[in-house]
C-alpha positions as CSV (number, residue, x, y, z in Angstrom):
1,M,-31.0,68.3,-34.2
2,S,-28.2,70.7,-34.4
3,L,-26.4,73.9,-33.3
4,A,-24.0,76.2,-34.7
5,S,-21.0,76.6,-32.6
6,S,-17.7,79.0,-32.6
7,T,-14.4,76.8,-33.2
8,A,-12.5,79.0,-30.9
9,P,-13.0,78.6,-27.1
10,A,-14.0,81.6,-24.8
11,P,-11.1,82.8,-23.0
12,F,-10.8,82.3,-19.2
13,A,-12.0,85.7,-18.4
14,D,-15.3,84.9,-20.4
15,L,-15.6,81.5,-19.0
16,V,-15.6,82.8,-15.5
17,A,-17.8,85.8,-16.3
18,K,-20.5,83.3,-17.9
19,Y,-20.3,80.0,-16.0
20,D,-18.7,80.2,-12.7
21,G,-21.9,79.7,-10.6
22,P,-22.8,76.9,-8.5
23,A,-23.2,73.5,-9.9
24,P,-23.0,69.8,-8.5
25,R,-20.1,67.7,-8.8
26,Y,-22.2,64.9,-10.1
27,T,-20.8,61.8,-8.1
28,S,-24.6,60.5,-8.5
29,Y,-27.8,61.7,-9.9
30,P,-30.0,63.0,-8.2
31,T,-27.9,64.4,-6.0
32,A,-27.7,64.1,-2.2
33,V,-29.4,67.4,-1.8
34,Q,-32.3,65.6,-3.0
35,F,-32.0,63.0,-0.2
36,T,-34.9,63.1,2.2
37,P,-36.0,61.5,5.3
38,D,-38.7,59.5,3.2
39,V,-36.1,56.8,2.6
40,D,-35.3,55.3,6.0
41,A,-34.2,52.2,7.8
42,E,-37.2,50.2,7.0
43,A,-36.8,51.1,3.0
44,Y,-33.0,50.2,3.2
45,R,-34.1,47.0,4.9
46,G,-36.3,46.2,2.1
47,W,-34.1,47.1,-0.7
48,L,-31.5,44.9,1.0
49,A,-33.6,41.9,1.1
50,A,-34.2,42.4,-2.6
51,L,-30.5,42.5,-3.7
52,P,-30.0,39.5,-6.2
53,A,-27.8,36.9,-4.2
54,G,-25.6,36.1,-7.2
55,D,-24.7,39.9,-7.9
56,P,-21.1,41.3,-6.5
57,V,-21.3,44.4,-4.2
58,S,-18.9,46.9,-3.2
59,L,-18.1,48.4,0.4
60,Y,-17.5,51.6,1.7
61,L,-16.3,52.0,5.2
62,H,-16.3,55.7,6.5
63,I,-13.7,56.2,9.2
64,P,-14.6,60.0,10.6
65,F,-11.2,60.5,12.5
66,C,-8.0,62.6,11.7
67,A,-4.9,63.5,14.1
68,R,-5.0,67.2,12.4
69,L,-7.8,69.7,11.1
70,C,-7.0,70.7,7.6
71,W,-8.7,73.6,7.1
72,Y,-9.7,73.2,3.3
73,C,-11.2,70.1,4.2
74,G,-14.9,69.0,3.1
75,C,-15.2,65.6,4.6
76,N,-17.2,64.5,7.6
77,T,-14.7,64.1,10.1
78,R,-13.1,65.3,13.5
79,V,-9.7,65.6,15.1
80,V,-9.0,63.1,18.0
81,N,-6.2,63.6,20.4
82,R,-6.9,60.2,22.2
83,H,-7.5,56.7,20.5
84,E,-10.3,55.7,22.6
85,P,-13.1,57.6,20.5
86,V,-11.8,55.5,17.5
87,G,-12.0,51.8,19.2
88,E,-15.2,52.8,20.2
89,Y,-16.5,53.6,17.1
90,V,-14.7,50.2,15.5
91,Q,-16.9,48.4,18.0
92,L,-19.9,50.2,16.6
93,L,-18.8,49.6,12.9
94,L,-18.8,46.0,13.8
95,G,-22.2,46.3,15.2
96,E,-23.5,47.8,12.0
97,L,-21.9,44.9,10.0
98,A,-23.8,42.9,12.3
99,L,-26.9,44.7,11.7
100,L,-26.4,44.8,7.6
101,Q,-25.9,40.9,7.7
102,Q,-29.2,40.1,9.0
103,A,-30.9,42.4,6.5
104,L,-29.1,40.6,3.7
105,P,-30.8,38.2,1.6
106,A,-27.6,35.9,1.3
107,R,-23.8,35.7,2.0
108,L,-22.8,38.3,-1.0
109,K,-19.8,38.4,-2.9
110,A,-17.6,41.3,-2.0
111,R,-15.2,42.5,-5.0
112,A,-14.1,46.0,-3.8
113,I,-13.7,47.6,-0.1
114,H,-12.9,51.2,0.3
115,L,-11.8,52.6,3.4
116,G,-12.6,56.4,3.2
117,G,-12.5,59.2,6.0
118,G,-11.3,61.3,7.8
119,T,-8.0,59.1,8.2
120,P,-8.3,55.3,7.8
121,N,-4.9,54.9,9.0
122,M,-5.8,56.4,12.5
123,L,-7.2,52.2,13.0
124,S,-4.8,50.7,14.6
125,V,-3.2,47.0,13.5
126,D,-5.4,45.4,15.7
127,E,-8.6,47.1,14.9
128,L,-7.7,46.7,11.1
129,A,-7.5,43.0,11.9
130,A,-11.0,43.0,13.8
131,L,-12.9,44.9,10.8
132,F,-11.7,42.6,8.0
133,G,-12.0,39.5,10.1
134,A,-16.0,40.9,10.6
135,L,-16.1,41.5,6.6
136,A,-14.9,38.0,5.9
137,N,-17.8,36.7,8.2
138,V,-20.3,38.3,6.5
139,F,-19.2,38.5,3.1
140,D,-17.6,36.3,0.8
141,L,-14.5,38.1,-0.3
142,A,-13.5,37.7,-3.8
143,A,-9.7,36.5,-4.2
144,D,-9.4,39.3,-7.0
145,R,-11.0,41.7,-4.9
146,E,-9.7,45.5,-4.8
147,V,-9.0,47.1,-1.5
148,A,-8.2,50.7,-1.2
149,A,-7.9,53.2,1.4
150,E,-7.1,57.0,1.8
151,L,-4.1,57.8,3.7
152,D,-2.9,60.9,5.6
153,P,1.3,60.7,5.1
154,A,1.8,62.4,8.5
155,V,0.6,59.8,10.7
156,L,1.0,56.8,8.2
157,T,3.8,54.0,9.3
158,R,5.7,51.1,7.6
159,D,3.8,48.8,10.3
160,W,0.7,49.8,9.2
161,V,1.0,49.5,5.5
162,R,2.4,46.1,6.0
163,A,-0.7,45.3,8.3
164,A,-2.9,46.3,5.4
165,A,-1.3,44.8,2.9
166,F,-1.5,41.5,4.8
167,H,-5.6,42.2,4.6
168,G,-5.3,42.9,0.8
169,L,-4.5,46.5,0.6
170,N,-3.7,46.9,-3.1
171,R,-4.7,50.6,-3.8
172,A,-3.8,53.4,-1.8
173,S,-4.6,57.2,-1.9
174,L,-2.2,59.8,-0.4
175,G,-3.5,63.4,0.5
176,V,-0.6,65.6,-0.6
177,Q,-2.4,69.2,-2.1
178,N,0.6,71.0,-2.3
179,L,4.3,71.2,-1.3
180,D,4.8,74.9,-0.8
181,P,5.6,75.7,2.9
182,K,3.6,79.1,2.7
183,V,0.4,77.3,1.3
184,Q,0.6,74.7,3.7
185,A,0.9,76.8,6.7
186,A,-2.5,79.0,5.5
187,V,-4.4,75.6,5.8
188,N,-2.8,74.0,8.5
189,R,-1.3,70.8,6.7
190,Q,2.6,70.6,7.1
191,E,4.4,67.8,5.2
192,T,7.4,67.5,3.3
193,F,8.0,65.8,0.1
194,E,10.6,63.4,1.7
195,Q,7.5,62.3,4.3
196,I,5.5,61.2,0.8
197,E,8.3,59.7,-0.8
198,A,8.9,57.6,2.4
199,C,5.2,56.7,2.3
200,V,5.3,55.7,-1.3
201,G,8.1,53.7,-0.5
202,W,6.4,51.5,2.1
203,L,3.4,51.0,-0.1
204,R,5.6,49.9,-2.9
205,E,7.7,47.8,-0.8
206,A,4.2,46.3,0.7
207,G,3.0,45.2,-2.9
208,V,0.1,48.2,-3.1
209,R,-0.1,47.8,-7.1
210,S,-1.8,51.2,-7.5
211,L,-1.3,54.6,-6.0
212,N,-2.8,57.8,-6.3
213,L,-2.1,61.3,-5.0
214,D,-4.3,64.0,-4.4
215,L,-3.3,67.3,-5.2
216,M,-5.4,70.6,-5.1
217,Y,-5.3,74.1,-6.7
218,G,-7.1,77.2,-5.6
219,L,-5.6,77.1,-2.0
220,P,-5.0,80.3,-0.1
221,H,-1.8,81.8,-1.3
222,Q,-1.3,79.1,-4.1
223,T,0.3,80.0,-7.5
224,T,1.0,78.7,-11.0
225,E,4.4,78.3,-10.1
226,A,3.6,76.5,-6.6
227,T,1.5,74.2,-8.5
228,L,3.7,73.1,-11.0
229,A,6.5,72.5,-8.7
230,T,4.4,70.2,-6.8
231,V,3.4,68.4,-9.8
232,D,6.9,68.0,-11.1
233,A,8.1,66.9,-7.7
234,I,5.4,64.1,-7.5
235,A,5.9,63.0,-11.2
236,R,9.2,61.7,-10.1
237,L,7.4,59.3,-7.9
238,R,5.3,57.9,-11.1
239,P,1.9,57.1,-9.3
240,E,-0.3,55.1,-11.3
241,R,-3.1,58.0,-10.7
242,I,-2.8,61.7,-9.9
243,A,-6.3,63.5,-8.6
244,L,-6.1,67.4,-9.3
245,F,-8.9,68.8,-7.1
246,G,-10.2,72.5,-6.9
247,Y,-10.4,73.8,-3.5
248,A,-14.0,74.2,-2.7
249,H,-14.8,77.1,-0.1
250,V,-18.0,76.6,1.5
251,P,-17.4,78.0,5.0
252,W,-21.4,78.2,5.4
253,M,-21.3,74.5,5.3
254,K,-17.7,73.4,6.8
255,T,-17.3,76.2,9.6
256,H,-13.7,75.5,10.0
257,Q,-13.0,76.7,6.3
258,Q,-13.5,80.2,8.0
259,L,-10.0,79.9,9.2
260,I,-8.5,80.2,5.9
261,E,-8.1,83.8,4.8
262,Q,-10.5,84.6,1.9
263,A,-8.6,87.3,0.6
264,A,-5.7,85.2,0.4
265,L,-7.9,82.8,-2.0
266,P,-6.8,82.8,-5.9
267,G,-9.8,84.1,-8.1
268,P,-11.6,82.0,-10.4
269,A,-9.3,82.8,-13.4
270,E,-6.2,82.3,-11.5
271,R,-7.7,78.9,-10.3
272,L,-8.0,78.2,-14.0
273,E,-4.7,78.8,-14.9
274,Q,-3.3,76.6,-12.1
275,S,-5.5,73.8,-12.9
276,E,-4.5,74.0,-16.7
277,A,-1.1,74.6,-16.5
278,A,-1.0,71.4,-14.0
279,A,-2.9,69.5,-16.7
280,E,-0.6,70.2,-19.4
281,R,2.5,69.3,-17.2
282,L,1.1,65.9,-16.5
283,A,0.2,65.5,-20.0
284,S,3.9,66.0,-20.9
285,E,4.9,63.2,-18.1
286,G,2.7,60.7,-19.9
287,Y,-0.5,61.1,-17.6
288,V,-3.7,60.8,-19.5
289,R,-6.6,63.4,-18.6
290,I,-9.7,61.7,-17.4
291,G,-13.0,63.3,-16.8
292,L,-13.1,66.5,-14.7
293,D,-9.8,65.8,-12.2
294,H,-8.1,62.8,-12.8
295,F,-5.0,61.8,-14.4
296,A,-3.6,58.1,-14.9
297,L,-0.5,56.6,-16.5
298,A,-2.2,54.8,-19.9
299,S,-1.4,51.4,-18.6
300,D,-3.6,51.8,-15.5
301,D,-7.0,50.6,-15.4
302,M,-9.0,53.7,-15.0
303,A,-7.1,54.9,-18.5
304,V,-8.0,51.8,-20.1
305,A,-11.7,51.8,-18.8
306,L,-11.9,55.5,-20.5
307,A,-10.5,54.3,-23.5
308,E,-12.9,51.4,-23.7
309,G,-16.1,53.3,-22.9
310,R,-16.2,51.5,-19.2
311,L,-15.2,54.5,-16.6
312,R,-17.7,54.9,-14.2
313,R,-18.4,57.7,-11.2
314,N,-19.8,57.2,-8.2
315,F,-19.4,58.8,-4.5
316,Q,-15.7,58.3,-4.4
317,G,-15.2,59.9,-7.8
318,Y,-14.2,58.0,-11.0
319,T,-13.8,54.5,-10.6
320,T,-13.8,51.3,-12.7
321,D,-16.1,49.6,-10.3
322,T,-18.9,47.9,-12.2
323,A,-20.8,46.5,-9.2
324,G,-24.5,47.7,-9.1
325,T,-24.6,47.9,-5.5
326,L,-22.4,50.0,-2.9
327,L,-23.3,49.3,0.8
328,G,-21.8,52.1,3.1
329,L,-21.1,51.7,6.6
330,G,-20.3,54.1,9.2
331,A,-21.3,57.7,10.1
332,S,-22.5,60.0,6.9
333,A,-21.5,56.6,4.6
334,I,-23.8,56.8,1.4
335,G,-25.1,53.6,-0.3
336,A,-25.9,53.3,-4.1
337,L,-28.4,50.0,-4.4
338,P,-30.5,49.5,-8.0
339,Q,-33.8,51.2,-6.2
340,G,-32.0,54.2,-5.1
341,Y,-29.4,56.2,-2.6
342,V,-29.1,55.9,1.0
343,Q,-27.1,57.8,3.6
344,N,-26.4,56.8,7.1
345,V,-27.0,59.4,10.0
346,A,-24.1,62.1,9.2
347,Q,-23.7,63.2,12.9
348,E,-21.5,60.5,14.7
349,L,-23.4,60.6,18.1
350,G,-26.9,60.0,16.1
351,W,-25.1,57.2,14.3
352,R,-23.5,55.7,17.3
353,A,-26.9,55.7,19.2
354,A,-28.9,54.0,16.1
355,V,-26.3,51.4,16.0
356,R,-26.4,50.7,20.1
357,E,-30.3,50.7,19.5
358,G,-30.1,48.1,17.3
359,R,-31.2,50.2,14.3
360,L,-29.6,50.4,10.8
361,P,-28.3,53.8,10.8
362,V,-29.9,55.3,7.8
363,A,-31.1,59.0,7.8
364,R,-32.2,59.6,4.6
365,G,-32.4,58.7,0.7
366,V,-33.9,59.0,-2.6
367,A,-35.7,56.3,-4.5
368,L,-34.7,56.5,-8.3
369,T,-37.4,57.0,-10.9
370,A,-37.5,56.0,-14.5
371,D,-36.4,59.5,-15.4
372,D,-33.8,59.7,-12.7
373,R,-32.1,56.5,-14.2
374,F,-32.5,58.0,-17.7
375,R,-30.9,61.4,-16.9
376,A,-28.0,59.5,-14.5
377,E,-27.0,57.7,-17.7
378,I,-26.6,61.0,-19.6
379,I,-24.8,63.0,-17.0
380,E,-22.5,60.0,-15.9
381,R,-21.5,59.6,-19.7
382,L,-20.8,63.2,-20.3
383,M,-18.8,63.4,-16.6
384,C,-16.8,60.6,-17.7
385,D,-16.6,60.5,-21.6
386,L,-17.1,64.1,-22.2
387,A,-19.5,63.0,-24.8
388,V,-22.8,61.1,-25.0
389,D,-25.0,59.6,-27.7
390,L,-28.6,60.6,-26.7
391,D,-30.2,58.4,-29.2
392,A,-28.7,55.4,-27.8
393,V,-29.3,56.2,-24.4
394,C,-32.9,57.1,-25.1
395,A,-33.5,54.0,-26.9
396,R,-32.2,51.9,-23.7
397,H,-34.9,53.8,-21.5
398,G,-37.7,54.1,-23.8
399,R,-37.6,57.7,-24.3
400,T,-36.9,59.7,-27.7
401,V,-34.5,62.6,-28.2
402,S,-37.5,64.9,-28.5
403,D,-38.0,64.4,-25.1
404,L,-35.0,66.7,-24.5
405,A,-35.7,69.3,-26.8
406,A,-35.3,72.1,-23.9
407,E,-32.0,70.7,-22.7
408,V,-30.6,70.6,-26.1
409,A,-31.7,74.3,-26.6
410,A,-30.5,74.8,-23.3
411,L,-26.6,74.0,-24.8
412,A,-27.1,77.1,-26.9
413,P,-24.5,79.1,-25.1
414,F,-22.0,76.3,-24.6
415,A,-22.1,75.9,-28.3
416,A,-21.7,79.4,-29.2
417,D,-18.7,79.6,-27.2
418,G,-16.9,76.6,-28.6
419,L,-17.5,74.4,-25.7
420,V,-19.6,71.8,-27.3
421,R,-20.6,70.4,-30.6
422,I,-23.6,69.0,-31.3
423,E,-23.3,66.3,-34.0
424,G,-27.1,64.7,-34.8
425,S,-28.0,63.0,-31.4
426,R,-24.3,63.2,-29.8
427,I,-23.1,66.0,-27.7
428,V,-19.2,66.2,-27.8
429,V,-17.5,68.5,-25.2
430,L,-14.9,70.3,-26.5
431,G,-11.4,71.8,-25.2
432,A,-12.3,74.2,-22.7
433,G,-15.7,72.7,-22.3
434,R,-14.2,70.2,-19.6
435,L,-13.8,73.1,-17.4
436,V,-17.5,73.3,-17.2
437,I,-18.6,69.9,-17.6
438,R,-20.3,70.3,-14.2
439,S,-22.6,73.2,-15.8
440,I,-23.1,71.5,-18.9
441,C,-24.5,68.4,-16.8
442,A,-26.7,70.8,-14.8
443,V,-28.7,71.5,-18.3
444,F,-30.0,67.7,-17.7
445,D,-30.5,68.1,-14.3
446,T,-34.6,68.9,-13.7
447,Y,-33.8,69.0,-9.9
448,F,-31.1,71.8,-10.1
449,R,-31.8,75.3,-8.5
450,P,-28.9,77.4,-8.8
451,E,-30.2,80.3,-6.3
452,A,-30.6,77.7,-3.7
453,G,-26.7,78.1,-2.5
454,R,-26.2,74.4,-1.8
455,H,-23.2,73.6,-4.3
456,S,-19.7,75.1,-4.8
457,R,-18.9,77.0,-7.8
458,A,-18.3,75.3,-11.1
459,L,-14.9,77.1,-11.4
């Protein structure tokens, strides 16, 4: 099986014209679009009961509160001006933990805890203590556990960092996005480099061993020059990881994005220019490019995992977490179990009602088929390694490469444009092919319907 391909990749304008359609981000396969109410609380309870008692799990806790509304945000969160809703939410989160404990077959070991949001540092120091105390009551927290949190620099304090470090915080992610004041004003997120620098200092002082800083491209009024200026400033802080996300403009899904002036958004070719210029600058600063949108110092766990073929992808993006089970808690949280995926009620009021009524607050999910697992491995390897050996994957799933004849044929346009090379049963993504990796993966997605309008644009 082979395809001829040109050696020169298509220029940005041609890529945009040909491949700038909607595509999933493939943080799972099947994607959340395929979740249905057929997987409910009772199905989840059965899946939990079947978990092997000796296998470690990872935990994700969603904190859906922010102190400010960032107009670009695609997360499930809301702005609060009083702390009472946060405190009430934490009490219900403890209630969900108790419900989960009743459904688990044993006291499982937890190797990783991720606090996401929203803004987890909206929690008070006392609420952090209550939450981690409850987690320690339900799970056997591994001594070498990874504890990570997504943080908003605008409301982060040194005292909060110290308290979180006491409970094991050893990884943190700070949202920066862009430091250009004009861009910040256009998305309602103002902060200075000095604020970011102070937060980094507090985290380092507390012994947090790995820092990630989130940057964005494609924001209103953003230019390549502004992107590079932000990259240069952030690189001076030497975070272990940097994420460079493209802004996804989906105002039909996130109505607050209607506050963004669409005419001020860079076009697809400008977005690609910003992305690639930033990637080149980060490479010159010693960062290894990882998958679609991450960068890491060569000594970081993520870069090491990439080099060793151990990199994974889940709902938090690229990860080194090898646990076979991710348990999600909180409104909209997604869990991944050997049997499939589950998602809690997305609307906070519905989630609160379910927990108060003593019900596991699962709203939907999807049970994995053998074909799902087969395709999920192909897509994950492409997203992580930018390469996959179809023969090897087929052998692990009792399939043959001939089962993928239509998919391989569908790669012909990518090969002709110098974006992939096919060597026997091995697919290798080349150069600019990284930019359209989501579209390449979609070839293997039997559920994907580009006309459905459920995904952001690939470029």
